[in-house]
TORPA-4810 file (N, C-alpha, C, O; in nm, 3 decimals):
<nodes>
NODE_1_3.047_1.384_5.299_3.025_1.523_5.267_2.950_1.588_5.383_2.847_1.538_5.428_X
NODE_2_3.001_1.694_5.428_2.954_1.751_5.553_2.817_1.820_5.541_2.731_1.799_5.627_X
NODE_3_2.796_1.899_5.441_2.676_1.981_5.438_2.553_1.912_5.382_2.450_1.978_5.365_X
NODE_4_2.559_1.786_5.352_2.447_1.721_5.284_2.349_1.657_5.381_2.243_1.613_5.338_X
NODE_5_2.378_1.649_5.503_2.284_1.595_5.600_2.266_1.445_5.589_2.176_1.390_5.653_X
NODE_6_2.346_1.379_5.513_2.339_1.235_5.503_2.227_1.184_5.413_2.219_1.063_5.391_X
NODE_7_2.142_1.269_5.361_2.029_1.224_5.281_2.049_1.251_5.132_1.975_1.196_5.051_X
NODE_8_2.141_1.332_5.095_2.161_1.366_4.954_2.064_1.475_4.909_1.954_1.488_4.963_X
NODE_9_2.104_1.550_4.815_2.024_1.657_4.753_1.967_1.751_4.858_1.849_1.784_4.855_X
NODE_10_2.049_1.793_4.947_2.009_1.897_5.041_1.916_1.848_5.150_1.848_1.930_5.211_X
NODE_11_1.911_1.720_5.178_1.828_1.669_5.285_1.684_1.643_5.247_1.604_1.610_5.334_X
NODE_12_1.648_1.658_5.121_1.510_1.638_5.080_1.475_1.490_5.069_1.360_1.453_5.094_X
NODE_13_1.567_1.409_5.033_1.537_1.269_5.008_1.475_1.253_4.870_1.450_1.351_4.800_X
NODE_14_1.451_1.130_4.833_1.397_1.104_4.698_1.254_1.153_4.685_1.218_1.204_4.579_X
NODE_15_1.172_1.139_4.786_1.034_1.185_4.779_1.027_1.336_4.762_0.942_1.388_4.690_X
NODE_16_1.117_1.406_4.829_1.122_1.551_4.814_1.164_1.592_4.675_1.113_1.690_4.620_X
NODE_17_1.258_1.517_4.617_1.302_1.548_4.479_1.188_1.528_4.380_1.165_1.611_4.293_X
NODE_18_1.116_1.417_4.395_1.003_1.390_4.305_0.896_1.497_4.324_0.836_1.543_4.227_X
NODE_19_0.873_1.536_4.449_0.775_1.641_4.475_0.813_1.773_4.411_0.727_1.844_4.358_X
NODE_20_0.941_1.807_4.416_0.987_1.932_4.354_0.972_1.928_4.202_0.930_2.026_4.141_X
NODE_21_1.005_1.815_4.143_0.989_1.801_3.997_0.842_1.816_3.959_0.808_1.888_3.865_X
NODE_22_0.755_1.748_4.032_0.611_1.760_4.004_0.562_1.903_4.024_0.482_1.954_3.945_X
NODE_23_0.610_1.967_4.129_0.573_2.106_4.153_0.608_2.195_4.033_0.524_2.273_3.988_X
NODE_24_0.730_2.184_3.982_0.772_2.267_3.870_0.698_2.233_3.742_0.665_2.322_3.664_X
NODE_25_0.671_2.106_3.719_0.595_2.067_3.599_0.455_2.125_3.605_0.406_2.179_3.506_X
NODE_26_0.390_2.114_3.721_0.255_2.170_3.735_0.258_2.322_3.723_0.172_2.379_3.657_X
NODE_27_0.355_2.387_3.784_0.365_2.532_3.776_0.383_2.579_3.632_0.317_2.674_3.589_X
NODE_28_0.471_2.515_3.559_0.494_2.554_3.419_0.369_2.528_3.335_0.334_2.608_3.249_X
NODE_29_0.301_2.415_3.359_0.178_2.384_3.285_0.070_2.488_3.312_-0.002_2.529_3.221_X
NODE_30_0.057_2.532_3.436_-0.043_2.634_3.471_-0.008_2.767_3.404_-0.097_2.837_3.354_X
NODE_31_0.118_2.803_3.402_0.159_2.928_3.337_0.129_2.923_3.188_0.076_3.019_3.132_X
NODE_32_0.162_2.812_3.123_0.135_2.799_2.979_-0.015_2.805_2.953_-0.059_2.871_2.860_X
NODE_33_-0.094_2.736_3.035_-0.239_2.738_3.019_-0.294_2.879_3.037_-0.379_2.923_2.958_X
NODE_34_-0.248_2.951_3.139_-0.297_3.086_3.167_-0.262_3.182_3.054_-0.345_3.263_3.014_X
NODE_35_-0.141_3.173_3.004_-0.102_3.261_2.893_-0.187_3.230_2.770_-0.230_3.321_2.700_X
NODE_36_-0.213_3.102_2.745_-0.297_3.064_2.631_-0.439_3.115_2.645_-0.502_3.152_2.545_X
NODE_37_-0.491_3.118_2.766_-0.627_3.166_2.788_-0.636_3.319_2.783_-0.737_3.374_2.741_X
NODE_38_-0.529_3.387_2.825_-0.533_3.533_2.831_-0.509_3.599_2.696_-0.564_3.706_2.669_X
NODE_39_-0.429_3.536_2.612_-0.402_3.595_2.482_-0.521_3.573_2.389_-0.584_3.467_2.394_X
NODE_40_-0.551_3.671_2.304_-0.664_3.652_2.213_-0.632_3.544_2.111_-0.517_3.526_2.070_X
NODE_41_-0.735_3.473_2.070_-0.717_3.367_1.970_-0.685_3.431_1.836_-0.742_3.534_1.798_X
NODE_42_-0.592_3.368_1.765_-0.556_3.420_1.633_-0.657_3.374_1.531_-0.699_3.258_1.531_X
NODE_43_-0.696_3.464_1.444_-0.787_3.431_1.335_-0.709_3.363_1.224_-0.595_3.401_1.195_X
NODE_44_-0.768_3.264_1.163_-0.704_3.198_1.049_-0.703_3.295_0.931_-0.804_3.361_0.905_X
NODE_45_-0.592_3.304_0.860_-0.588_3.395_0.746_-0.684_3.346_0.637_-0.706_3.226_0.622_X
NODE_46_-0.740_3.440_0.562_-0.831_3.398_0.457_-0.757_3.311_0.356_-0.651_3.347_0.306_X
NODE_47_-0.813_3.199_0.329_-0.750_3.105_0.237_-0.855_3.028_0.162_-0.964_3.079_0.137_X
NODE_48_-0.824_2.907_0.126_-0.920_2.827_0.050_-1.051_2.806_0.123_-1.155_2.795_0.058_X
NODE_49_-1.050_2.800_0.255_-1.174_2.778_0.327_-1.268_2.898_0.314_-1.390_2.881_0.313_X
NODE_50_-1.213_3.019_0.303_-1.297_3.137_0.286_-1.362_3.137_0.148_-1.476_3.183_0.134_X
NODE_51_-1.292_3.087_0.048_-1.348_3.082_-0.087_-1.458_2.978_-0.098_-1.543_2.988_-0.187_X
NODE_52_-1.459_2.878_-0.010_-1.561_2.774_-0.016_-1.698_2.824_0.026_-1.798_2.756_0.001_X
NODE_53_-1.707_2.941_0.088_-1.836_2.993_0.126_-1.915_3.041_0.004_-2.037_3.052_0.010_X
NODE_54_-1.846_3.070_-0.104_-1.912_3.109_-0.228_-1.918_2.990_-0.322_-1.826_2.909_-0.328_X
NODE_55_-2.028_2.981_-0.395_-2.037_2.873_-0.492_-1.958_2.912_-0.617_-1.926_3.029_-0.638_X
NODE_56_-1.927_2.814_-0.698_-1.854_2.839_-0.822_-1.935_2.931_-0.913_-1.879_3.014_-0.985_X
NODE_57_-2.067_2.915_-0.910_-2.154_2.999_-0.992_-2.145_3.145_-0.948_-2.139_3.235_-1.032_X
NODE_58_-2.143_3.169_-0.819_-2.133_3.306_-0.768_-1.999_3.369_-0.806_-1.993_3.487_-0.840_X
NODE_59_-1.894_3.292_-0.799_-1.762_3.343_-0.837_-1.759_3.377_-0.985_-1.708_3.482_-1.024_X
NODE_60_-1.815_3.289_-1.066_-1.821_3.313_-1.211_-1.902_3.438_-1.241_-1.861_3.521_-1.322_X
NODE_61_-2.018_3.452_-1.177_-2.102_3.571_-1.197_-2.027_3.699_-1.159_-2.033_3.799_-1.230_X
NODE_62_-1.957_3.694_-1.046_-1.882_3.811_-1.000_-1.771_3.847_-1.098_-1.750_3.965_-1.128_X
NODE_63_-1.699_3.747_-1.148_-1.591_3.773_-1.243_-1.645_3.834_-1.373_-1.582_3.922_-1.431_X
NODE_64_-1.761_3.787_-1.418_-1.821_3.844_-1.539_-1.866_3.988_-1.512_-1.848_4.075_-1.597_X
NODE_65_-1.925_4.012_-1.395_-1.973_4.147_-1.361_-1.857_4.245_-1.353_-1.873_4.362_-1.388_X
NODE_66_-1.742_4.201_-1.308_-1.625_4.289_-1.299_-1.558_4.311_-1.434_-1.476_4.402_-1.449_X
NODE_67_-1.593_4.230_-1.529_-1.531_4.243_-1.660_-1.402_4.163_-1.674_-1.325_4.185_-1.767_X
NODE_68_-1.378_4.071_-1.581_-1.258_3.990_-1.589_-1.264_3.888_-1.702_-1.162_3.851_-1.759_X
NODE_69_-1.386_3.844_-1.735_-1.404_3.749_-1.846_-1.509_3.804_-1.940_-1.595_3.882_-1.900_X
NODE_70_-1.501_3.763_-2.067_-1.598_3.810_-2.165_-1.721_3.719_-2.166_-1.725_3.617_-2.098_X
NODE_71_-1.823_3.759_-2.246_-1.949_3.686_-2.249_-1.931_3.543_-2.297_-1.991_3.451_-2.243_X
NODE_72_-1.848_3.523_-2.398_-1.828_3.388_-2.452_-1.767_3.295_-2.346_-1.813_3.182_-2.328_X
NODE_73_-1.667_3.341_-2.277_-1.604_3.261_-2.172_-1.703_3.236_-2.058_-1.710_3.126_-2.005_X
NODE_74_-1.779_3.338_-2.022_-1.878_3.325_-1.916_-1.980_3.216_-1.950_-2.009_3.129_-1.868_X
NODE_75_-2.033_3.221_-2.073_-2.134_3.123_-2.113_-2.076_2.982_-2.119_-2.142_2.886_-2.080_X
NODE_76_-1.953_2.969_-2.168_-1.890_2.838_-2.177_-1.867_2.780_-2.037_-1.895_2.662_-2.013_X
NODE_77_-1.816_2.861_-1.946_-1.790_2.811_-1.811_-1.920_2.783_-1.736_-1.926_2.691_-1.655_X
NODE_78_-2.022_2.862_-1.762_-2.151_2.838_-1.699_-2.211_2.706_-1.746_-2.272_2.633_-1.668_X
NODE_79_-2.193_2.675_-1.874_-2.242_2.547_-1.927_-2.166_2.430_-1.864_-2.225_2.326_-1.832_X
NODE_80_-2.036_2.446_-1.846_-1.956_2.340_-1.782_-2.002_2.320_-1.638_-2.015_2.206_-1.593_X
NODE_81_-2.027_2.428_-1.566_-2.075_2.416_-1.428_-2.211_2.348_-1.421_-2.235_2.264_-1.334_X
NODE_82_-2.301_2.383_-1.514_-2.434_2.322_-1.516_-2.423_2.173_-1.545_-2.493_2.092_-1.484_X
NODE_83_-2.336_2.135_-1.639_-2.317_1.993_-1.672_-2.260_1.918_-1.552_-2.302_1.806_-1.524_X
NODE_84_-2.165_1.977_-1.482_-2.106_1.912_-1.365_-2.209_1.897_-1.254_-2.211_1.795_-1.185_X
NODE_85_-2.293_1.998_-1.237_-2.397_1.992_-1.135_-2.497_1.881_-1.166_-2.537_1.806_-1.077_X
NODE_86_-2.537_1.870_-1.294_-2.631_1.765_-1.334_-2.567_1.628_-1.319_-2.635_1.532_-1.281_X
NODE_87_-2.439_1.616_-1.347_-2.368_1.489_-1.336_-2.360_1.447_-1.188_-2.371_1.329_-1.155_X
NODE_88_-2.341_1.544_-1.101_-2.329_1.516_-0.959_-2.463_1.474_-0.899_-2.466_1.398_-0.802_X
NODE_89_-2.574_1.523_-0.955_-2.706_1.493_-0.902_-2.750_1.352_-0.939_-2.841_1.298_-0.875_X
NODE_90_-2.692_1.293_-1.037_-2.735_1.158_-1.080_-2.693_1.053_-0.987_-2.722_0.936_-1.009_X
</nodes>
């Protein structure tokens, strides 16, 4: 083949080919890293972890204050929470 210079792959040789592959891998890695650093971090959507910041007692109190549950249900659930808390402390 006339235009290949006898070395294959455009005259680069095997070391040149490996160097080009490494060059492109490093270049793409740097671009991905830079884009990741430049874009703002996404906030996790509020989910179960956000609810864990409140205790079960606080949630129960808030639900009673809003009128979501009646006094009888509030007292029953509060007693269950107190019993569970005492059981956990033993």
